[in-house]
Kinemage of the C-alpha trace (Angstrom):
@kinemage 1
@onewidth
@group {chain A} dominant
@subgroup {mainchain}
@vectorlist {calphas} color= white
{ca met a 1} P -25.675 168.673 176.694
{ca gly a 2} L -23.171 165.994 177.941
{ca asn a 3} L -19.429 166.597 178.471
{ca ser a 4} L -17.944 167.041 175.001
{ca thr a 5} L -14.983 164.882 176.174
{ca asn a 6} L -17.325 161.848 175.722
{ca arg a 7} L -17.078 162.285 172.025
{ca ser a 8} L -13.718 160.424 172.033
{ca leu a 9} L -15.214 157.335 173.753
{ca pro a 10} L -15.798 154.152 171.665
{ca leu a 11} L -19.544 154.474 171.732
{ca ala a 12} L -21.614 151.466 170.403
{ca phe a 13} L -25.241 151.941 170.300
{ca gln a 14} L -27.988 150.966 167.880
{ca gly a 15} L -31.494 152.532 167.310
{ca leu a 16} L -34.090 149.778 167.417
{ca gly a 17} L -37.277 151.877 166.592
{ca phe a 18} L -39.997 152.844 169.086
{ca gly a 19} L -37.715 155.308 170.679
{ca ile a 20} L -35.390 152.815 172.068
{ca ser a 21} L -31.572 152.457 171.614
{ca cys a 22} L -29.359 149.528 172.733
{ca ile a 23} L -26.157 150.616 174.242
{ca asp a 24} L -23.111 148.177 174.474
{ca thr a 25} L -21.719 148.796 178.124
{ca gln a 26} L -18.567 147.052 177.016
{ca leu a 27} L -18.193 145.034 180.028
{ca met a 28} L -15.135 142.708 179.218
{ca arg a 29} L -15.863 142.569 175.534
{ca thr a 30} L -18.206 143.942 172.996
{ca gly a 31} L -21.549 142.088 172.694
{ca leu a 32} L -21.763 140.826 176.234
{ca ala a 33} L -23.749 143.520 178.139
{ca ser a 34} L -26.046 146.232 177.135
{ca cys a 35} L -28.635 148.600 178.560
{ca tyr a 36} L -31.419 150.556 176.921
{ca leu a 37} L -32.169 154.296 176.456
{ca val a 38} L -35.905 154.719 176.061
{ca glu a 39} L -37.216 158.300 174.798
{ca ala a 40} L -40.610 159.852 175.632
{ca gly a 41} L -41.841 163.260 175.555
{ca gly a 42} L -38.392 164.926 175.438
{ca glu a 43} L -37.041 162.916 178.299
{ca val a 44} L -35.228 159.740 178.609
{ca ala a 45} L -34.990 156.681 180.883
{ca phe a 46} L -32.098 154.078 181.068
{ca ile a 47} L -33.156 150.541 181.702
{ca asp a 48} L -30.255 148.821 183.216
{ca cys a 49} L -27.199 150.786 183.237
{ca gly a 50} L -23.990 148.529 183.495
{ca thr a 51} L -21.243 149.208 185.834
{ca ser a 52} L -19.653 152.398 187.186
{ca asn a 53} L -17.071 152.158 184.334
{ca ala a 54} L -19.825 152.370 181.754
{ca val a 55} L -21.309 155.682 182.906
{ca pro a 56} L -19.179 157.869 180.731
{ca leu a 57} L -20.395 155.800 177.853
{ca leu a 58} L -23.974 156.469 178.596
{ca leu a 59} L -23.414 160.049 179.045
{ca gly a 60} L -21.860 160.092 175.640
{ca val a 61} L -24.802 158.381 174.095
{ca leu a 62} L -27.085 160.915 175.560
{ca glu a 63} L -24.972 163.704 173.930
{ca arg a 64} L -25.148 161.878 170.596
{ca arg a 65} L -28.957 161.681 170.942
{ca ala a 66} L -29.158 165.453 171.674
{ca tyr a 67} L -30.037 165.082 175.343
{ca ser a 68} L -28.550 166.226 178.478
{ca pro a 69} L -28.141 164.576 181.947
{ca glu a 70} L -30.886 166.761 183.113
{ca asp a 71} L -33.176 165.129 180.686
{ca val a 72} L -32.899 161.679 182.374
{ca arg a 73} L -36.120 161.040 184.186
{ca tyr a 74} L -35.644 157.473 185.239
{ca val a 75} L -32.821 155.022 185.778
{ca ile a 76} L -34.428 151.547 186.073
{ca pro a 77} L -32.252 148.452 186.878
{ca thr a 78} L -34.074 145.207 186.262
{ca his a 79} L -32.153 143.851 189.467
{ca val a 80} L -29.323 144.837 191.387
{ca his a 81} L -26.550 142.659 190.093
{ca leu a 82} L -23.447 144.643 189.144
{ca asp a 83} L -23.668 144.155 185.509
{ca his a 84} L -26.928 145.712 185.527
{ca ala a 85} L -26.925 148.195 188.312
{ca gly a 86} L -23.431 148.720 189.375
{ca gly a 87} L -23.238 152.102 187.755
{ca ala a 88} L -26.647 153.273 189.128
{ca gly a 89} L -25.057 155.410 191.899
{ca ala a 90} L -22.655 157.085 189.493
{ca leu a 91} L -25.476 157.693 186.816
{ca met a 92} L -27.660 159.128 189.427
{ca ala a 93} L -24.990 161.350 190.615
{ca ala a 94} L -24.610 162.734 187.034
{ca cys a 95} L -28.305 163.023 186.349
{ca pro a 96} L -29.686 165.378 188.982
{ca asn a 97} L -33.408 165.097 187.921
{ca ala a 98} L -33.521 161.299 187.850
{ca glu a 99} L -35.371 158.864 190.000
{ca leu a 100} L -34.207 155.365 190.523
{ca val a 101} L -36.915 152.805 189.892
{ca val a 102} L -36.073 149.496 191.507
{ca his a 103} L -37.614 146.168 192.805
{ca pro a 104} L -38.720 146.343 196.382
{ca arg a 105} L -36.238 143.719 197.405
{ca gly a 106} L -33.350 145.776 195.788
{ca ser a 107} L -33.814 149.262 196.868
{ca arg a 108} L -31.955 148.839 200.076
{ca his a 109} L -28.898 147.676 198.117
{ca met a 110} L -28.997 150.688 196.008
{ca ile a 111} L -29.345 153.175 199.080
{ca asp a 112} L -26.673 151.366 200.691
{ca pro a 113} L -24.460 149.154 198.406
{ca gly a 114} L -21.991 148.000 200.989
{ca lys a 115} L -23.362 144.344 201.205
{ca leu a 116} L -23.657 144.255 197.393
{ca glu a 117} L -19.947 145.262 196.900
{ca ala a 118} L -18.879 142.831 199.640
{ca ala a 119} L -20.765 139.956 197.889
{ca ala a 120} L -19.186 140.845 194.599
{ca ile a 121} L -15.774 140.986 196.017
{ca glu a 122} L -16.309 137.516 197.573
{ca val a 123} L -17.212 136.065 194.091
{ca tyr a 124} L -14.796 137.835 191.844
{ca gly a 125} L -11.826 139.064 194.330
{ca gln a 126} L -10.942 142.551 194.887
{ca gln a 127} L -8.562 143.006 191.840
{ca val a 128} L -11.264 141.771 189.350
{ca phe a 129} L -14.082 143.591 191.203
{ca asp a 130} L -11.965 146.919 190.814
{ca lys a 131} L -11.216 146.362 187.138
{ca leu a 132} L -14.668 145.305 185.940
{ca tyr a 133} L -17.067 147.147 188.247
{ca gly a 134} L -15.291 150.146 189.838
{ca gly a 135} L -16.747 151.587 193.027
{ca leu a 136} L -20.408 151.817 193.942
{ca leu a 137} L -22.003 154.875 195.089
{ca pro a 138} L -24.961 155.075 197.445
{ca ile a 139} L -28.194 156.764 196.379
{ca asp a 140} L -30.259 159.184 198.253
{ca pro a 141} L -33.387 157.337 199.605
{ca ala a 142} L -35.573 160.382 198.578
{ca arg a 143} L -34.774 159.658 194.966
{ca val a 144} L -35.614 155.836 195.112
{ca val a 145} L -39.033 154.566 193.898
{ca glu a 146} L -40.065 150.966 194.558
{ca gln a 147} L -42.292 149.236 191.876
{ca ala a 148} L -44.338 146.260 193.099
{ca asp a 149} L -45.586 143.521 190.899
{ca gly a 150} L -48.312 144.626 188.704
{ca ser a 151} L -47.626 148.453 189.114
{ca glu a 152} L -47.412 150.931 186.344
{ca leu a 153} L -45.244 153.975 185.676
{ca asn a 154} L -46.514 156.768 183.401
{ca phe a 155} L -43.447 158.100 181.570
{ca asn a 156} L -44.829 161.072 179.591
{ca ser a 157} L -47.785 158.920 178.511
{ca arg a 158} L -45.559 155.929 177.660
{ca ile a 159} L -46.531 153.137 180.140
{ca phe a 160} L -44.162 150.829 181.766
{ca arg a 161} L -45.693 147.846 183.535
{ca phe a 162} L -43.582 145.966 186.071
{ca leu a 163} L -43.740 142.224 186.710
{ca asp a 164} L -41.911 140.506 189.571
{ca thr a 165} L -39.986 137.665 187.782
{ca pro a 166} L -37.854 135.670 190.233
{ca gly a 167} L -35.930 132.730 189.146
{ca his a 168} L -32.511 134.312 188.448
{ca ala a 169} L -32.863 136.634 191.414
{ca arg a 170} L -35.562 137.384 193.883
{ca his a 171} L -35.030 141.097 193.455
{ca his a 172} L -35.727 140.932 189.644
{ca phe a 173} L -38.624 142.663 187.737
{ca cys a 174} L -39.112 142.872 184.046
{ca ile a 175} L -40.709 145.882 182.229
{ca his a 176} L -43.443 145.401 179.797
{ca asp a 177} L -43.506 148.324 177.168
{ca pro a 178} L -46.748 148.139 175.217
{ca ala a 179} L -45.575 151.029 172.975
{ca ser a 180} L -42.954 148.587 171.333
{ca arg a 181} L -44.923 145.416 172.152
{ca gly a 182} L -41.732 144.391 174.036
{ca val a 183} L -40.362 143.411 177.323
{ca phe a 184} L -37.132 144.530 178.938
{ca thr a 185} L -35.981 141.087 180.590
{ca gly a 186} L -32.724 141.787 182.375
{ca asp a 187} L -31.643 138.130 182.876
{ca thr a 188} L -35.135 136.562 183.078
{ca phe a 189} L -35.311 135.710 179.327
{ca gly a 190} L -31.685 134.435 179.371
{ca val a 191} L -28.370 135.163 177.607
{ca ser a 192} L -28.219 134.944 173.824
{ca tyr a 193} L -24.730 136.315 172.598
{ca pro a 194} L -24.776 137.525 168.814
{ca glu a 195} L -21.677 135.754 167.785
{ca leu a 196} L -23.199 132.411 168.803
{ca asn a 197} L -26.361 132.957 166.955
{ca leu a 198} L -25.173 132.403 163.323
{ca gly a 199} L -26.082 128.656 163.136
{ca arg a 200} L -29.394 126.914 162.424
{ca his a 201} L -30.999 128.071 165.509
{ca arg a 202} L -30.296 130.671 168.255
{ca phe a 203} L -28.542 129.653 171.332
{ca ile a 204} L -30.016 130.860 174.597
{ca phe a 205} L -29.072 129.745 178.026
{ca pro a 206} L -30.000 130.749 181.739
{ca pro a 207} L -27.593 132.716 183.825
{ca thr a 208} L -27.556 130.838 187.101
{ca thr a 209} L -25.157 133.071 188.765
{ca pro a 210} L -25.083 133.029 192.653
{ca thr a 211} L -27.239 133.091 194.685
{ca gln a 212} L -30.967 132.703 194.086
{ca phe a 213} L -31.407 130.304 191.155
{ca asp a 214} L -34.913 128.737 191.499
{ca pro a 215} L -35.772 126.612 188.497
{ca gln a 216} L -39.628 126.466 189.236
{ca ala a 217} L -39.830 130.062 189.770
{ca trp a 218} L -37.869 130.792 186.604
{ca asn a 219} L -40.123 128.771 184.594
{ca asp a 220} L -43.214 130.438 186.107
{ca ser a 221} L -41.766 133.801 185.299
{ca ile a 222} L -41.231 132.872 181.626
{ca asp a 223} L -44.766 131.780 181.509
{ca arg a 224} L -45.810 135.261 182.813
{ca leu a 225} L -43.773 137.045 180.134
{ca met a 226} L -45.147 134.707 177.295
{ca glu a 227} L -48.814 135.464 178.477
{ca leu a 228} L -48.052 139.154 177.341
{ca lys a 229} L -47.595 137.783 173.760
{ca pro a 230} L -44.674 139.991 173.161
{ca asp a 231} L -43.288 140.662 169.720
{ca arg a 232} L -39.684 141.258 170.979
{ca met a 233} L -37.518 140.870 173.997
{ca tyr a 234} L -34.892 143.321 175.057
{ca leu a 235} L -32.045 141.350 176.691
{ca thr a 236} L -29.317 142.754 178.738
{ca his a 237} L -27.130 139.894 177.343
{ca tyr a 238} L -27.519 140.797 174.431
{ca gly a 239} L -29.750 142.925 172.243
{ca cys a 240} L -33.337 142.691 170.901
{ca leu a 241} L -34.742 139.167 170.068
{ca ala a 242} L -37.694 138.964 167.838
{ca glu a 243} L -40.066 135.938 167.783
{ca pro a 244} L -39.677 135.109 171.468
{ca glu a 245} L -42.259 132.290 171.275
{ca ser a 246} L -39.785 130.345 169.426
{ca leu a 247} L -37.064 130.779 172.052
{ca ala a 248} L -39.089 130.289 175.199
{ca pro a 249} L -39.187 126.545 175.077
{ca ala a 250} L -35.522 126.197 174.458
{ca leu a 251} L -34.917 128.475 177.546
{ca arg a 252} L -37.233 126.344 179.566
{ca his a 253} L -35.476 123.181 178.469
{ca ala a 254} L -32.157 124.700 179.279
{ca ile a 255} L -33.215 125.649 182.909
{ca asp a 256} L -34.498 122.056 183.394
{ca asp a 257} L -31.195 120.727 181.994
{ca tyr a 258} L -29.101 122.840 184.326
{ca ala a 259} L -31.078 121.752 187.444
{ca gly a 260} L -30.673 117.929 186.099
{ca ile a 261} L -26.876 118.411 185.715
{ca ala a 262} L -26.660 120.012 189.045
{ca thr a 263} L -28.539 117.070 190.633
{ca glu a 264} L -26.396 114.404 188.749
{ca phe a 265} L -23.062 115.727 190.037
{ca ala a 266} L -24.259 117.097 193.621
{ca gln a 267} L -22.095 114.502 195.351
{ca his a 268} L -18.796 115.262 193.166
{ca glu a 269} L -15.840 116.082 195.351
{ca asp a 270} L -15.016 119.059 193.037
{ca arg a 271} L -18.611 120.152 192.341
{ca ile a 272} L -18.017 123.477 190.854
{ca gly a 273} L -15.285 122.404 188.685
{ca arg a 274} L -17.270 119.307 187.480
{ca leu a 275} L -20.330 121.424 186.812
{ca thr a 276} L -18.203 123.962 184.914
{ca val a 277} L -16.994 121.224 182.642
{ca glu a 278} L -20.419 119.762 182.179
{ca leu a 279} L -22.225 123.018 181.439
{ca leu a 280} L -19.563 124.008 179.010
{ca arg a 281} L -19.854 120.655 177.345
{ca his a 282} L -23.582 121.013 177.044
{ca ala a 283} L -23.378 124.439 175.379
{ca arg a 284} L -20.356 123.226 173.068
{ca asn a 285} L -22.273 120.149 171.881
{ca tyr a 286} L -25.371 122.260 171.101
{ca leu a 287} L -23.508 124.897 169.142
{ca leu a 288} L -21.483 122.566 167.158
{ca asp a 289} L -24.714 120.512 166.285
{ca gln a 290} L -26.384 123.842 165.115
{ca gln a 291} L -23.211 124.677 162.987
{ca cys a 292} L -22.596 127.865 164.691
{ca gly a 293} L -19.480 128.570 162.657
{ca leu a 294} L -16.993 128.639 165.585
{ca asp a 295} L -14.544 125.814 166.469
{ca pro a 296} L -14.697 124.268 170.081
{ca asp a 297} L -11.771 126.402 171.337
{ca ala a 298} L -13.526 129.571 170.240
{ca ile a 299} L -16.799 128.478 171.862
{ca asp a 300} L -15.025 127.559 175.153
{ca ala a 301} L -13.257 131.009 175.153
{ca leu a 302} L -16.426 132.758 174.878
{ca leu a 303} L -18.470 130.934 177.469
{ca val a 304} L -16.112 129.490 179.907
{ca gly a 305} L -16.444 132.656 182.258
{ca asp a 306} L -20.426 132.401 182.156
{ca met a 307} L -20.242 128.548 182.838
{ca arg a 308} L -18.020 128.909 185.772
{ca leu a 309} L -20.450 131.506 187.341
{ca asn a 310} L -23.297 129.316 186.538
{ca ala a 311} L -21.618 126.357 188.163
{ca gln a 312} L -21.118 128.570 191.299
{ca gly a 313} L -24.760 129.489 191.252
{ca leu a 314} L -25.853 125.756 190.907
{ca asp a 315} L -23.540 124.821 193.725
{ca his a 316} L -25.236 127.370 196.020
{ca trp a 317} L -28.774 126.074 194.870
{ca leu a 318} L -27.684 122.547 195.758
{ca ala a 319} L -26.319 123.704 199.117
{ca ser a 320} L -29.538 125.437 199.831
{ca arg a 321} L -31.597 122.230 199.179
{ca ser a 322} L -29.506 120.135 201.577
{ca pro a 323} L -31.246 119.071 204.769
C-alpha cells in the first residue's frame, strides 16, 4: 500500500468508468490540469503524471484505490511538457516496477531532463519554476520504452494504440483506448476548463505554448483522432469530454483563428503583448456571447496566464517562419 501519510492530502479524483480515474494534479488551481489512472488485470498505468509536486497526490490516489506503488506497470506521458511529464522521474523512483512509455522524440528528455528544465526556467523564471514544478529527476534508460506511430501496447489484455499527433509539440502522441472507446489526448484535443463550460456551448482552445506550434499538422492530427470515431476524449486540461465530433470543428476553427491573429500582428513592436491582448479578447467575446455565467474580469483572471503563454508560442511560430 502507499504511504499512509498521503491520506491527509487534498485528493481530488473521479471515477469515469471503464477502469479509469481522472486525478486533479492541482497545478496552480483545481480544474486546470489532470492525469489519468487506468486499471487492468490488477495493475495500473498513469497517463500523464503532472509535476513532481503532484506525485504525493498520485500515490495517495493509489492507496485510496487499494493499489501499491509496486502495482504501477506504466507511466505514460503524452508529451514531455512539465505539466504532463515533470513528475515522471519522481513517480518512476517511487514505483519500482514501472516502465516509462514515451514518444521517441521525448525519451532523451526523460533520461536526461537538463535541457527540458533549462527551457522551462527560460520561459517561467527560476522562482516560478521551483514553485510550480519542483525538481526533475532523470530516468534509467533501461526503464524507458519508446512507442512509435501506430504501435500497440498490451496492458494485461487492455490494448493501448499510439498515434503520433504533432501540432502542439513534435514529441506528442495520443493513446487510443478501445476498451473505453476513448482517446487520451494530452493537449492535442485542446483545453476546455470546466468552469467555462456552463454556457450554451463548450469553450475549447488550442494551447500554443512554446515552441512547436504547427497549425497544419495540428489540424491533420485532429483528423486522425476523429477517424477513430471516439465516444469520448480524455483531456489533460481538463477531464472527459463526450461527443467530441461536436467539438472538433470549434477546435479547428480556433487553431486557424490563432494563426490568423498571429499573422495580423506579426509586425507589432510589442508582438507578445499585443497577441496576449487579442487572444484574451477573442476568448472573452466568445464566452460572453455564449452566456458562460462569468463576468469579463473573472474570465480574464482564469485565462490571462494561458493566453500569455499562447502568445509566446505564436511569437516563436512567427519567428520560425521568417526568412
